[in-house]
C-alpha positions as CSV (number, residue, x, y, z in Angstrom):
1,X,-25.0,3.5,-16.3
2,X,-26.6,5.8,-13.4
3,X,-28.7,2.9,-12.1
4,X,-25.7,0.8,-11.6
5,X,-23.8,3.8,-10.1
6,X,-26.4,4.2,-7.7
7,X,-26.5,0.4,-6.8
8,X,-22.8,0.4,-6.4
9,X,-23.1,3.4,-3.9
10,X,-25.6,1.9,-2.2
11,X,-23.5,-1.4,-1.8
12,X,-20.8,0.6,-0.4
13,X,-22.8,2.6,2.3
14,X,-24.3,-0.9,3.4
15,X,-23.4,-1.0,7.3
16,X,-21.6,-4.8,6.5
17,X,-19.2,-3.1,3.5
18,X,-16.6,-2.1,5.6
19,X,-16.5,-5.7,6.7
20,X,-16.4,-7.0,3.5
21,X,-13.6,-4.8,2.6
22,X,-11.7,-6.0,5.3
23,X,-12.3,-9.6,4.7
24,X,-11.4,-9.2,1.1
25,X,-8.2,-7.5,2.0
26,X,-7.1,-10.1,4.5
27,X,-7.8,-13.1,2.1
28,X,-4.8,-13.2,0.3
29,X,-2.6,-12.7,3.4
30,X,-4.8,-15.2,5.5
31,X,-4.2,-18.1,2.4
32,X,-0.6,-17.2,2.6
33,X,-0.2,-17.6,6.6
34,X,-2.2,-20.8,6.2
35,X,0.2,-22.1,3.4
36,X,2.8,-21.4,5.8
37,X,1.6,-23.4,8.8
38,X,0.6,-26.3,6.1
39,X,3.9,-26.0,4.5
40,X,2.4,-25.8,1.2
41,X,4.4,-23.1,-0.2
42,X,6.6,-24.9,-2.5
43,X,10.2,-25.8,-2.0
44,X,11.4,-22.5,-0.6
45,X,8.3,-21.2,1.5
46,X,10.6,-18.1,3.2
47,X,11.4,-16.6,-0.4
48,X,7.6,-17.3,-1.2
49,X,6.2,-15.7,1.6
50,X,8.7,-12.5,1.2
51,X,8.1,-12.3,-2.1
52,X,4.2,-12.4,-2.3
53,X,4.0,-10.2,0.8
54,X,5.8,-7.7,-1.0
55,X,4.0,-8.1,-4.1
56,X,0.8,-7.9,-2.0
57,X,1.7,-4.8,-0.6
58,X,2.4,-2.9,-3.9
59,X,-0.9,-4.1,-5.1
60,X,-2.6,-2.6,-2.3
61,X,-0.9,0.7,-3.0
62,X,-2.0,0.7,-6.3
63,X,-5.8,-0.1,-5.2
64,X,-5.8,2.8,-2.5
65,X,-4.1,5.4,-4.9
66,X,-7.3,4.3,-7.5
67,X,-9.9,5.1,-5.0
68,X,-9.8,8.9,-5.8
69,X,-9.8,8.5,-9.8
70,X,-12.7,6.0,-9.5
71,X,-14.7,8.1,-7.5
72,X,-14.3,11.1,-9.9
73,X,-14.7,8.9,-13.1
74,X,-17.7,7.0,-11.8
75,X,-19.0,9.3,-10.0
76,X,-19.3,7.0,-6.7
77,X,-18.2,9.2,-3.7
78,X,-18.7,6.2,-1.3
79,X,-15.6,4.7,-2.3
80,X,-14.0,7.5,-0.1
81,X,-15.5,5.7,2.8
82,X,-12.9,2.7,2.2
83,X,-9.8,4.3,1.5
84,X,-8.5,4.2,5.3
85,X,-9.3,0.6,5.2
86,X,-7.2,0.0,2.0
87,X,-4.5,2.3,3.4
88,X,-4.2,0.0,6.4
89,X,-4.4,-3.1,4.2
90,X,-1.0,-1.5,2.7
91,X,0.5,-1.0,6.2
92,X,-0.8,-4.9,7.2
93,X,1.2,-6.5,4.0
94,X,4.1,-4.3,4.5
95,X,4.3,-5.0,8.2
96,X,3.6,-9.2,7.2
97,X,6.4,-8.7,4.3
98,X,8.8,-7.0,6.9
99,X,8.1,-9.6,9.3
100,X,8.9,-12.6,6.8
101,X,12.1,-10.9,6.1
102,X,13.3,-10.2,9.9
103,X,11.9,-14.0,10.9
104,X,12.5,-16.4,8.0
105,X,15.3,-14.6,6.3
106,X,17.2,-13.1,9.3
107,X,15.9,-15.1,12.3
108,X,15.0,-12.2,14.2
109,X,18.6,-11.2,14.6
110,X,18.4,-7.4,15.5
111,X,22.1,-6.7,15.0
112,X,22.3,-9.0,12.0
113,X,19.2,-7.3,10.4
114,X,20.8,-3.5,11.1
115,X,23.8,-4.8,9.2
116,X,21.9,-5.8,6.4
117,X,19.9,-2.7,6.1
118,X,22.9,-0.7,5.6
119,X,24.7,-3.1,3.7
120,X,22.1,-3.7,0.6
121,X,20.6,-0.8,-0.7
122,X,17.3,-2.2,-1.7
123,X,16.7,-3.3,2.0
124,X,17.7,0.2,3.4
125,X,15.0,1.8,0.7
126,X,12.3,-0.7,1.8
127,X,13.0,-0.2,5.3
128,X,12.6,3.8,4.7
129,X,9.7,3.1,3.1
130,X,8.0,1.0,6.1
131,X,8.8,4.0,8.3
132,X,7.1,6.4,6.1
133,X,4.0,4.1,5.6
134,X,3.9,3.6,9.3
135,X,3.5,7.4,10.0
136,X,0.8,7.6,7.7
137,X,-0.9,4.6,9.1
138,X,-0.4,5.8,12.6
139,X,-1.8,9.1,11.9
140,X,-4.9,7.7,9.8
141,X,-7.2,7.7,12.5
142,X,-10.0,11.0,13.2
143,X,-8.2,11.3,16.4
144,X,-4.9,11.9,14.9
145,X,-6.3,14.3,12.4
146,X,-7.9,16.5,15.1
147,X,-4.5,16.6,17.4
148,X,-2.6,17.7,14.3
149,X,-5.1,19.6,12.5
150,X,-5.9,19.0,9.1
151,X,-3.7,21.3,7.3
152,X,-0.5,19.5,9.0
153,X,-2.2,16.4,8.6
154,X,-2.4,16.7,4.5
155,X,1.0,18.0,4.6
156,X,2.2,14.8,6.5
157,X,0.2,12.4,4.1
158,X,1.8,13.9,1.1
159,X,4.5,11.4,2.1
160,X,2.3,8.8,0.0
161,X,4.8,10.0,-2.7
162,X,7.8,9.1,-1.2
163,X,6.2,5.9,-0.2
164,X,5.3,4.8,-3.5
165,X,8.8,6.2,-5.1
166,X,10.7,4.1,-2.2
167,X,8.5,1.1,-2.7
168,X,9.2,1.1,-6.6
169,X,12.8,1.5,-6.3
170,X,12.7,-1.2,-3.8
171,X,11.0,-3.4,-6.2
172,X,13.2,-2.4,-9.0
173,X,16.2,-3.5,-7.1
174,X,15.1,-6.7,-5.8
175,X,14.2,-7.7,-9.3
176,X,17.0,-6.7,-10.6
177,X,19.2,-9.6,-9.1
178,X,17.0,-11.7,-11.5
179,X,16.6,-9.4,-14.2
180,X,13.0,-9.8,-13.9
181,X,11.4,-6.3,-14.8
182,X,8.2,-6.8,-16.2
183,X,6.1,-6.7,-13.0
184,X,8.2,-3.6,-12.2
185,X,7.3,-2.0,-15.1
186,X,3.6,-2.8,-14.8
187,X,3.4,-1.9,-11.3
188,X,5.5,0.9,-11.6
189,X,3.3,2.4,-14.6
190,X,0.2,2.5,-12.8
191,X,1.6,3.9,-9.9
192,X,3.0,6.8,-12.0
193,X,-0.4,7.3,-13.7
194,X,-2.2,7.6,-10.3
195,X,0.3,9.9,-8.7
196,X,0.2,11.9,-11.9
197,X,-3.6,12.2,-11.7
198,X,-3.3,13.1,-7.9
199,X,-0.7,16.0,-8.8
200,X,-2.8,17.6,-11.8
201,X,-6.1,17.4,-9.8
202,X,-3.9,19.1,-6.8
203,X,-2.8,21.8,-9.6
204,X,-6.4,22.1,-10.5
205,X,-7.3,22.7,-7.2
206,X,-4.7,25.2,-6.6
207,X,-5.7,27.2,-9.7
208,X,-9.1,27.4,-8.8
209,X,-8.4,29.0,-5.8
210,X,-6.4,31.5,-7.1
211,X,-8.8,32.5,-9.8
């Protein structure tokens, strides 16, 4: 196990590692975009693109929240080097999900989009989650951390809990119309466990500071 851990640590610190992580993150989205342009997404390509970009968003959210537990469990600190890339992948897929809805479902009609946001709760929740996610993405760079200060930056990025809650609620309401809850339970359970881990670790850190 120590040998495997050392190999993984070296691979994750390799100069090309970030490029490979970006490529892996981008591949599913590139495949969907290619399918849209080649008309190979089935009989309803708009619905397929909207649904699958939403699925990719929540999967990417799971992956980024797995970084810290995996780092702690397997003692591979180099995993943290790629957390920002995974976080930006969440934002990228959420943006593609929103664009697919706004363009393919609503024809980029801003007035109709706004009316739909306030008419359908699951759209409103999804849009609210995107706003929080965009704020996290915009402040994920070193310059933003320096400008805000570590304490305020950390406080802002605790909004990831809000993003997760809104994402699961959006996913649940979207699936409720078709009475399909298996994947909602699956992803919701994973995200709940990951957030619980983060909260327990934060509580332990605070207790250690007080002792």
